[in-house]
N, C-alpha and C positions, 0 to 999 in steps of 0.2 A: 078570644085575647087578640092582640096585634098580630097583624099578617107581618111576612118578610120584610113589607115595605112600612112599616111603623116604627117609631122612634123608640119606645121600651120592648126581641123575639122570644115567644113562647106560644102553648098551648095553652087556651081558655080551660079552666079549670083547677080545681083546689085552690090554693093560693098561688100558684103561677102567676095569677092574675096580679096578685098584689106584690110576691118578691120578684116574678120575673117580668111581669106587664110592665112595673114601672120603671125597670131598665129597658127593658124592650120597644116600650111605646116610646121611646126617646126617638128612634128612626122613624116609628111606623104613626106616630100621632099627628104629623103634620098633616097627610093627606085627611084621617078621620076629622082632623078638628078644624081647618081651613074652611072657607065662605060663609104644709108643716109638720114639729113634734114638740111638747112641753115640757118632756125631758132630756130632746136634743138626741145627740149619739148614745145609742144603747138602749133604746127603750122608746115605746108609743106613746107614754107619758100618760094619756087616756085610758090605755088598756087596762083589763080585769085585775093585773097584778098589782096596780096601785089603789085597788078600791077596797080592799081589805088585808088587814094584819096576817091573815090567814093565808093568803095566796102563797105566799115564802114556799117553794118547795111542792106546791099543788099542782099535779099534773092537770093538763089540757083533756084529757080524756076521763078525768075525774070529776070535772065540772058538771055541775048541774043544767039541765035544758035550758032555765033561766040566765045561769051565771055564764054560759057560753054564746047566748044569744048578745048579752050585755058586752062582753069581750068583743065580738063582732061589731056590734053598733060602736065602741071605742074604736077599733080599728077602722071602721069608714070613716069615723068622725076626725081618723087622723088622715086619712087621705084627702079627705075634703080640705083640711086645714092645710096642710104642706104643699097637695096640689090641687088649687081649685082650680074652677073652669077658667077664670081669666089668668091663670098662670101656665096654664097647660094651652092653652089659646094664644097666649104669647108667645112661649116656646114654638109651637108649631107654626103661627105666621112666622117668627124670625129665622127660625131654622129653610122654611121655605126664600128667603130672601137674602140670606147672610152670604151666598156665594155670587151676590151681584156686583160685586167688585169694591164697593166704595159704603162707608157709611151712610151719608145720605141716601141713595139709592136704595139701601138695605131699610132704613127706616120709613121711607116714604111707603114702600110696598109692604113692609108689615103693619103699618098702621091702617094703609087700607084694606087688606085683610083682617085686621082685628074689626074693623069699622063694620063689616058687612057678614062676621062670623057670628052664626047661628049659637053658637056656643055660648056667646055672652048674652043672648036674648032672655029677658026675665020669665024665670023657671023654666030653663034647658036644663034636661038631665043630666047626671052625670054620666060620663064616659062609663061603657062597661067594662074596660080595663083596669078602670079606678073605682071600681065599687064590688064589695065583697058579697056574693049572693048564698041563699038559703045552702045549697048545695056544696059551696066553697066553706062556707062555717062550718058544716057535717066534718068535712072533711079534716080541718082543724081540729075539730073536737074528739077525732078519733087518734089523734097526734100523742103518744106515751112519754113525752117532754113534759117539764115543768112549765107555767106560764110565766115564771120570769127567763128562761132560758130562750123559750120564744119571742117572748117579746123583746128581748136584747138582739136577736137575731134579725128579727124585723125592723127594727129600728135603726139598725147599721144599713139594712138596705136600704132604706127611705134615706137615709143620709148620702149612700153613694149616689140616689138617682139626682137628691137635690143638689148637690155639687157639680153633676154634669149638666142640669137643666140651667144652674146660675151662671156657668161658663157660655153659654149660648146667647150671646150680645152682638149687635150691630156695630158697636165699638170695635169690634174683630174684625170686620168685613173689609176693611183696607188691609189685611193681611192675610192672602187667600193661603199661604202657606199651613199657618197656624190654623184656619178654618178646616183646611183639608184634613190636620193630625187631628182635631179636636172631633170632627164627625166620623173619623175612623175609630176614634177612642169609643165612642158613643155606641157606633153600631157592632164593634167587636164583642164578644163575649167577655165579661167581665169574672174574676176570681170570686169565690164567696168570702164572705169577712169571716177572720176566724170563730167569731162569735156564733156562726151559723154551722159550724163542724157538725153538731152533735144532731140539727135537725136535717141536714143532708144525709145522716148516718140511718136515723132513725124515721123519719117523715118525711123520706125523698119526693114522696108527691107532691109536697109543697113548693119546692124548690126545681 
C-alpha cells in the first residue's frame, strides 16, 4: 500500500488497497508514479451485483469461488477504468508541480514529467495500490455483507477519490492558498461515506 508520502495512507492488505489506497495514494502516488464507474456514485457498475438478478441480497461470503473471482475482476476493471495509468501519472506529475507558483510553470513541469513517466510506457503494469490481488480478493470473500451493500460502499469511496483527483489541476497553481487547502484536504483522513457504515462494522479489515 502507499506509504506516508503517497497520495492515497493505509497498509497494503485486504481491500485497504482499494478503499484506502485509492484515497491514500492521492498524496503518495506522485513519488511512486513520476519519471472511472459505469454506475457512477453508489456502485462499481461492472461488479458481480449487476451480473445476475440473484445477486440482490446475496452475501459476499456465500459467493462461489468462481463468482468471487469474477467480482474481484470486475473491481479491478473498475479501478483500471476510473484510475487508469495515464490518469494516475497525470495526477502525480501535476501534484509534483502544482506548488510551482504559476500555471505555466506547472504545465511545463508536469508535461515533462509525463513525457518521461515509465507508467505510460506500453505494457506498464498497474500500480499495486490499484490492483486487487488474490489475498485481498479472499478477504473480500470472507465479508458477511451483501454484494449490493459492499458494491455501493466501494462505489462511493471511488467517487471520493475521483472528486479529489479531478481538482488537482495546474489551473489552480496561481492560487497558492487554494492549492495548500486542497493538498491538506487530500492528505487528511476522510470520513467514510454513510454507505460504508455496515462495512466498517462487519468487515473493518476492508477499511
